[in-house]
C-alpha positions as CSV (number, residue, x, y, z in Angstrom):
1,M,0.0,0.0,-0.4
2,K,1.1,3.3,-0.7
3,N,1.8,6.1,1.8
4,Y,-0.1,9.2,1.1
5,D,1.8,11.7,3.9
6,K,2.6,14.4,1.5
7,K,0.8,17.7,1.2
8,I,0.7,20.2,-1.6
9,T,-1.5,22.9,-2.9
10,L,-2.6,23.0,-6.6
11,R,-3.9,25.9,-9.0
12,L,-6.1,24.5,-11.6
13,S,-7.9,26.1,-14.2
14,D,-12.1,26.2,-13.8
15,D,-12.3,24.4,-16.6
16,N,-9.5,21.5,-15.2
17,Y,-11.3,22.2,-11.7
18,K,-14.4,21.2,-13.3
19,K,-13.2,18.0,-14.9
20,L,-11.6,17.1,-11.7
21,E,-14.9,17.1,-9.8
22,N,-16.5,15.4,-12.5
23,I,-14.1,12.5,-12.6
24,K,-14.9,12.3,-8.9
25,K,-18.4,12.1,-9.2
26,K,-18.9,9.7,-11.6
27,S,-15.9,7.5,-10.1
28,N,-17.0,7.9,-6.4
29,S,-13.5,8.3,-5.4
30,S,-11.2,10.8,-3.8
31,L,-9.5,13.6,-5.4
32,N,-6.2,12.5,-3.6
33,L,-6.8,8.9,-5.5
34,I,-7.8,10.3,-8.5
35,V,-4.7,13.4,-8.7
36,N,-2.0,10.1,-7.6
37,M,-3.4,8.0,-10.7
38,I,-3.4,10.6,-13.1
39,I,0.5,11.0,-12.2
40,D,0.9,7.3,-12.3
41,N,-0.8,6.9,-15.6
42,Y,1.3,9.8,-17.0
43,Q,4.3,8.9,-15.7
44,K,4.0,5.3,-17.2
45,D,3.0,7.2,-20.7
46,M,6.3,9.5,-20.2
47,E,8.4,6.1,-20.6
48,N,6.3,4.6,-22.6
49,K,6.1,7.3,-25.5
50,K,9.2,9.6,-24.3
51,I,6.3,12.3,-23.3
52,Y,7.7,15.4,-21.8
53,F,5.5,17.9,-19.8
54,N,5.4,21.6,-20.7
55,D,3.7,24.2,-19.2
56,S,3.8,26.5,-21.6
57,N,0.0,26.1,-22.4
58,L,-0.7,26.7,-18.5
59,R,0.8,30.1,-18.5
60,K,-1.9,32.9,-18.5
61,D,0.9,35.4,-19.9
62,K,1.2,35.4,-23.3
63,M,4.1,36.6,-25.4
64,V,4.1,38.7,-28.7
65,H,7.1,38.9,-31.0
66,L,7.7,41.9,-32.8
67,R,10.5,42.7,-35.6
68,L,11.8,46.4,-35.7
69,T,14.4,48.0,-37.9
70,Q,17.5,49.1,-36.0
71,K,16.8,52.6,-36.1
72,E,13.5,51.6,-34.4
73,Y,15.1,49.7,-31.8
74,D,17.9,52.3,-31.0
75,F,15.0,55.0,-30.6
76,L,13.2,53.0,-27.9
77,H,16.4,51.5,-26.3
78,K,17.3,55.3,-25.9
79,E,13.9,56.3,-24.5
80,S,14.3,53.5,-22.4
81,K,17.2,54.6,-20.5
82,I,15.7,58.3,-20.3
83,H,12.7,56.8,-18.5
84,G,14.7,54.3,-16.2
85,F,14.2,51.2,-18.1
86,N,16.9,48.8,-18.4
87,S,15.9,47.5,-21.9
88,A,13.8,48.4,-25.1
89,T,11.1,45.7,-24.3
90,K,10.1,47.3,-21.2
91,E,10.0,50.7,-22.6
92,V,7.8,49.0,-25.6
93,K,5.6,47.3,-23.0
94,F,5.2,50.7,-20.6
95,R,4.4,52.5,-23.7
96,L,2.0,49.6,-24.7
97,V,0.2,49.4,-21.6
98,S,-0.1,53.4,-21.4
99,S,-1.9,53.4,-24.3
100,M,-4.5,50.7,-23.5
101,Y,-5.6,52.0,-20.2
102,N,-7.2,55.4,-19.4
103,E,-4.7,55.2,-16.1
104,N,-1.2,57.7,-15.6
105,F,1.4,54.7,-15.4
106,F,4.8,56.2,-13.9
107,T,8.2,55.5,-15.5
108,P,10.9,54.2,-12.8
109,I,12.5,57.5,-12.4
110,E,9.2,59.3,-11.5
111,M,8.5,56.9,-9.0
112,N,12.1,57.3,-7.5
113,E,10.9,61.2,-7.2
114,L,7.6,60.3,-6.2
115,T,8.4,57.7,-3.0
116,P,10.0,60.2,-0.7
117,V,6.8,62.6,-1.2
118,L,4.4,60.0,-0.7
119,N,6.5,58.8,2.4
120,S,6.6,62.2,3.9
121,M,2.8,62.3,3.6
122,R,2.4,58.9,4.8
123,K,4.0,60.6,8.1
């Protein structure tokens, strides 16, 4: 008999949670038993079919690739230094997010100037 003395906490998507609950109802088994069986079956599949787990599809963040000319990249890199970012990528993200929301976002340099003021106001 297996020893089930390890405890973990998992985050599941709503869809996977519903699937797990459905399996639980249909099989009349505990969630512990179901998860352990899934892991055992996955391990067997991995050994037999050389399947490798890739969690990239579980990430909620999405990546966007963008091609820029050297001139565009140089401009963004220069602007990133002016705004206090350490890369052109962060400058692009800042500009994109700023244009998407009707809110004011502050650059790292602006935040460095605001922090002492906010601290003194709190005192």
